[in-house]
C-alpha positions as a Markdown table, in Angstrom:
| # | Residue | x | y | z |
|---|---|---|---|---|
| 1 | Unk | 3.1 | 11.4 | 10.8 |
| 2 | Unk | 1.2 | 12.5 | 13.9 |
| 3 | Unk | -2.2 | 10.8 | 14.1 |
| 4 | Unk | -1.1 | 7.9 | 11.9 |
| 5 | Unk | -0.8 | 4.3 | 12.8 |
| 6 | Unk | 1.5 | 2.2 | 10.6 |
| 7 | Unk | 2.0 | -1.5 | 10.8 |
| 8 | Unk | 4.8 | -3.5 | 9.2 |
| 9 | Unk | 4.4 | -7.2 | 8.6 |
| 10 | Unk | 7.7 | -9.1 | 8.7 |
| 11 | Unk | 8.3 | -12.7 | 7.7 |
| 12 | Unk | 10.2 | -15.2 | 9.9 |
| 13 | Unk | 13.4 | -14.5 | 7.8 |
| 14 | Unk | 13.1 | -10.7 | 8.5 |
| 15 | Unk | 11.6 | -9.5 | 5.2 |
| 16 | Unk | 8.9 | -6.8 | 5.3 |
| 17 | Unk | 6.3 | -8.2 | 3.0 |
| 18 | Unk | 3.4 | -5.7 | 3.8 |
| 19 | Unk | 2.6 | -2.4 | 5.5 |
| 20 | Unk | -0.8 | -0.9 | 6.5 |
| 21 | Unk | -1.6 | 2.6 | 7.6 |
| 22 | Unk | -4.6 | 4.4 | 9.0 |
| 23 | Unk | -5.1 | 8.0 | 10.3 |
| 24 | Unk | -4.8 | 11.6 | 9.5 |
| 25 | Unk | -2.8 | 12.8 | 6.5 |
| 26 | Unk | -0.8 | 10.6 | 4.1 |
| 27 | Unk | 2.1 | 8.4 | 5.1 |
| 28 | Unk | 5.6 | 8.8 | 3.6 |
| 29 | Unk | 5.1 | 6.3 | 0.8 |
| 30 | Unk | 8.7 | 6.5 | -0.5 |
| 31 | Unk | 9.9 | 5.5 | 3.0 |
| 32 | Unk | 7.2 | 2.8 | 3.5 |
| 33 | Unk | 7.6 | 1.2 | 0.0 |
| 34 | Unk | 11.4 | 1.5 | -0.2 |
| 35 | Unk | 12.7 | -0.1 | -3.4 |
| 36 | Unk | 9.2 | -0.7 | -4.7 |
| 37 | Unk | 8.2 | 3.0 | -4.7 |
| 38 | Unk | 9.3 | 3.6 | -8.3 |
| 39 | Unk | 7.1 | 0.6 | -9.4 |
| 40 | Unk | 4.2 | 2.2 | -7.4 |
| 41 | Unk | 4.8 | 5.6 | -9.0 |
| 42 | Unk | 5.0 | 4.2 | -12.5 |
| 43 | Unk | 1.8 | 2.3 | -12.0 |
| 44 | Unk | 0.1 | 5.3 | -10.5 |
| 45 | Unk | 1.0 | 7.4 | -13.5 |
| 46 | Unk | -0.6 | 4.8 | -15.8 |
| 47 | Unk | -3.7 | 4.6 | -13.6 |
| 48 | Unk | -4.2 | 8.4 | -13.6 |
| 49 | Unk | -4.2 | 8.4 | -17.5 |
| 50 | Unk | -7.1 | 5.9 | -17.7 |
| 51 | Unk | -10.5 | 7.2 | -18.7 |
| 52 | Unk | -13.0 | 7.5 | -17.3 |
| 53 | Unk | -11.6 | 8.7 | -14.0 |
| 54 | Unk | -13.2 | 7.0 | -11.1 |
| 55 | Unk | -13.6 | 8.5 | -7.6 |
| 56 | Unk | -13.1 | 5.5 | -5.4 |
| 57 | Unk | -10.3 | 3.9 | -3.4 |
| 58 | Unk | -7.2 | 3.2 | -5.4 |
| 59 | Unk | -6.3 | -0.4 | -6.1 |
| 60 | Unk | -3.0 | -0.6 | -7.9 |
| 61 | Unk | -1.5 | -3.9 | -9.0 |
| 62 | Unk | 1.9 | -4.0 | -10.6 |
| 63 | Unk | 4.3 | -6.9 | -11.4 |
| 64 | Unk | 5.4 | -7.3 | -7.7 |
| 65 | Unk | 3.3 | -5.0 | -5.6 |
| 66 | Unk | -0.4 | -4.4 | -4.6 |
| 67 | Unk | -1.3 | -1.0 | -3.1 |
| 68 | Unk | -4.8 | -0.1 | -1.9 |
| 69 | Unk | -5.5 | 3.3 | -0.4 |
| 70 | Unk | -8.4 | 5.6 | 0.1 |
| 71 | Unk | -10.1 | 8.1 | 2.4 |
| 72 | Unk | -9.8 | 11.8 | 2.8 |
| 73 | Unk | -7.4 | 14.2 | 4.6 |
| 74 | Unk | -8.6 | 13.5 | 8.1 |
| 75 | Unk | -9.1 | 9.7 | 7.6 |
| 76 | Unk | -6.6 | 8.0 | 5.3 |
| 77 | Unk | -6.1 | 4.3 | 5.1 |
| 78 | Unk | -4.2 | 1.9 | 3.0 |
| 79 | Unk | -2.1 | -1.2 | 2.7 |
| 80 | Unk | 0.7 | -2.4 | 0.4 |
| 81 | Unk | 2.0 | -5.9 | 0.1 |
| 82 | Unk | 4.1 | -8.3 | -2.0 |
| 83 | Unk | 1.7 | -11.1 | -3.0 |
| 84 | Unk | 4.6 | -13.5 | -3.8 |
| 85 | Unk | 6.1 | -12.9 | -0.3 |
| 86 | Unk | 2.9 | -13.6 | 1.8 |
| 87 | Unk | 3.6 | -16.3 | 4.3 |
| 88 | Unk | 1.8 | -19.6 | 3.9 |
| 89 | Unk | -1.6 | -19.5 | 5.6 |
| 90 | Unk | -1.8 | -15.7 | 5.7 |
| 91 | Unk | -4.8 | -14.1 | 3.9 |
| 92 | Unk | -4.7 | -10.7 | 2.3 |
| 93 | Unk | -7.5 | -9.7 | 4.7 |
| 94 | Unk | -5.1 | -10.2 | 7.6 |
| 95 | Unk | -3.2 | -7.1 | 6.5 |
| 96 | Unk | -4.9 | -4.2 | 8.2 |
């Protein structure tokens, strides 16, 4: 997506364990999340049916995945990561 910066975080053994994005528009989440997109979509469906609905950045935690995203059409941001795959010594805050 034009105007979007996307970062992939890759472990020493070549596994992508996190992605982060920032910019205009929304990233291609099926592409970024790969095999975890279905888990994200299912979690999102559950979150949307909760009441009351809250207008704040989304924080979605599923069995394997954490996705945080927010912003508006000209300034979107987010990150997704696999908590169990974070390398030793890496903090969640390092994923930006």
